[in-house]
N, C-alpha and C positions, 0 to 999 in steps of 0.2 A: 487657157486652151493653147495647145502647141500650134506652131505655124503649120505643121503637117495636117493637124486636125482641121484647122480653119480652111486650108486648101482643099481637103477632102470634102468638107461641107460645101464649099463653093462649087467644086466639080459635080457633086451629087445634086445640088439644088439649082444648078444653072448659074447664070451671071449674077454676081453680087451687085447691089445698087451703087456702092461707093467703095473707094479705096480706104480701108480702115487706117492705114498708116498716115494718109493725108488728113483724115478726120482727127486723128490724135495730134498731129502737128498743129492744125488750126486751133484745136481746143486749148493747147498750151500757149499759142501765140496771142490769143484774145481772151484770156482767163477773166479779165475784169468785166466782160460782157455777161457773165453769169449764164443764164439759160438761153440767151439770144446768140445762136450760132450762125455761122455762114450759111447753114442750110435753111435758115428762116427766110421764107420767100415773100412774105407780105411787106407792105410799106409800113414799117414799125411806127413811124410818126403818125401816119393816118389812122392806124389801128388804135393808138393811144388816144387820138382825138375822138374817134368814134366811141371808145370805151368811156371817155369822160362824159360824153353825151348820155350814154347808158347810165353812168353813175348819177348824173343829174336827174335822169328820169326816175331812177329807183328812190332817190332821196325825196323828190317831190311826191312820189307815191306814198312813202312812209309818212310824210307830213300830212297829206290829205287823209289817209286812213286813220292816223292818230286823232286828227280833228274829228272825224266822223265817229270814232270810238268814244271820245269824251262828250260829244254833243248829241249823240243819238238819244232820242226820247220817245215815249209813247208806250202803249201796251205791249208792242212786239219788239221793243228796243233791245232788251238784254241779249237774246241769242244773236241778233244781228250785230250788236256792238262787239260781242265776242269774236264774231267772224272778222269784223274790221280789225280788231287787235291782232288776230292770228295773221292776217294778210300784212299788216304793218310790220310785224316781226319777221315775216318771210322776206318782205321787200328790203328790210335792213340787212338781212343775211345776204341777199343779192348784192346790195351796195358794197358790203365788206368784201365779197368775192371779187367783184369787179375792181375795186381799189387795189386789192392784192395782186391781181393780174397786171394792172397798169404798172405797178412797182416792179414786177418780174420782167416786164418789157423795158425796164430802165426809164420809165416815165414818172410823172408826178400826178397823183390823183387830185382832181380839182374839187375841193370841198368849199370853195369860196361862195358864200351865200349871194354875193353880188352877181347877178346874171344867171342864177340857178334856174329860174323859171324859163329863161330864153334858151338855155342849153338843153332843157328837158324836152323829150318828145311829147310827154303827156302834160296836160294843163292841171293847174291847181284850182279846182272849182269846189266850193264848199257845200252847196246844197242846203236847203232849209228844212227838209223832212227826210224820213228814211228812204222813201222811193227816189227822191232826187239824189240823195247821197249814193245809193246803190247804182243808179244810172250813171252818175259821174264816174264812179269807180269802174264800172263796166266799160264805159267809153275809154278810160285810161288803159285798161287791160287790153282792149281791142287794138289801141294804138301801139302798145308794147308788142303784142302778138305780130302785128304787121311789120313794124320796124325791125324787130329782132329776127323775123323770118328773112327779111331783106339782108340783114347783116350776115346771117348764116350763109346765104347764097353768095354774097360778096366775098366772104373769107375763103370759101371753097376749101381747097387743100393747102392754101398758102400759110395758114396758121391753125392747125388742127386743135391745139389746146384752147385757144380763144373761141374757136367755133363750138367746141364741146361745152364750154362755159355758157355761151349764149344759147345753145340748144337746151341746156338744163334750165336756164332762166325762162326760156320760151315755153317749155313744158309746164313750168309752175305758173306762168301767167295765163296759160290756157285753162289750167285747173281753177285759178281765181275767177276767170270769166265764167266758167261753168258754175261755180259756187254762186256767183252774183245773179246769174240767170235763174237759178233755183230759188234764191231768196226773193227775187221779184215775183216769181210765180207763186210762192208761198204767201206773200203779202196780197196778191191779187185774189187768191182763194179765200183769204180771211176778210177781204173787203176793207183792208186798212191801208191808208196811204200816209199815215202820220207816225 
């Protein structure tokens, strides 16, 4: 686009938010920073720390759902176990996306199993029967919904890419919680707690 065309667009649309020549200069000056530009307004280190806690939460949820998948038993176990497996796979996808974003922000994803449970927002509770398993998974989903909502508010407009990622995870966690409430209701109507 010619300089004249750019100027015409600026004049027609009003004030442009930034000086494009200055943006180009800064982009060349800090090329090693990848996608983290001077326009990034969040505290990058704090965002990485928060994302590592989210990563731990997702990993703990994968592990809990996998255990529930493999240990679910009883007459109603098969469809519930399949739901556990589906949720485990979705939580793994969440973990992968969060780890990828941490790397984009020039951070290190923390996969160290030591301290994983203490970094996680959700707890790892096994449950001894289907109802307990579903309830523990539902509690974990509700914790994720609340903490991810808080992260979205905290990020605001300072890091829209991370905010959208957390909003996507939040939407999926709400769906999981809804699925689990439905499973509990189904078990109640069948009169089965095992």
